[in-house]
C-alpha angles and dihedrals in degrees: 000000000000107000094177091074110042092171092062090052093050090048088056094047091047091050090051090051092049091051092049093048093048092049090052094046091047089053096040095050090055093057122094108282115259118210096246095039104060132158090273091058093048089046089055091049091050094048092049089055090049091050098040100053142034104248131204119236091257092053091049089054092050092047090050091047089056092047092051089051089054091051099256130112123222113271 
């Protein structure tokens, strides 16, 4: 681990978090809808990821694909 550049380490950890969150959201949005977890809830979760992290182009494409499946366009 490179301790001379902590920003690089944080970016790697954040990328790992984003990947895990996108995997979960992709899986969760394919499950049968629950009354309390509707498309609006999942859209808010996806937009929180988009706003909270700097995403790679591939991550943005995955996020937009999930939003489209939910019936929303990227904002």
